[in-house]
N, C-alpha and C positions, 0 to 999 in steps of 0.2 A: 133732844136729838136721839134717834134710834138707829143703830147699825144692825143689819140683819146678815147673818152668815159670816163668811170670811172676807168682808169688805174692809178696806182701809179707811181711816178717818182722822181728821185733825181735831184734837181737843185742846182748847185754849186754857191758859193758866187760870186757876181759881175755880175750876169746875167741881162738880159733885157727880159721882157715877155709881151705878149698881148694875148687877146682871139680872136679867129676867130669864126664867126657865132653868133647865137642868144642865145645859151645856157649860163647860168651863170657859172662862174668858182669859186669853193670853194677851198681854200687852208688851210692847217693846217701846222704850223711851229713847228717841233719837235726839234728845236735847243735848246742848253743849255742856261739857264738864270742864271745870277750870284746869284739870290735869290732863285732859285728853289732848293729845298731839302737842304737849308741852315740850319745849326744847330741853334736851338733857345737857348737863354741864360737863 
């Protein structure tokens, strides 16, 4: 899979990735966290 420019994409678990070229790659993980939105006692 190749993503060009500022496009969004979904990357499935178990992937392997690398960046081509000189531009930086910024990723944001929207995966669930066990403590995210946990009820406080």
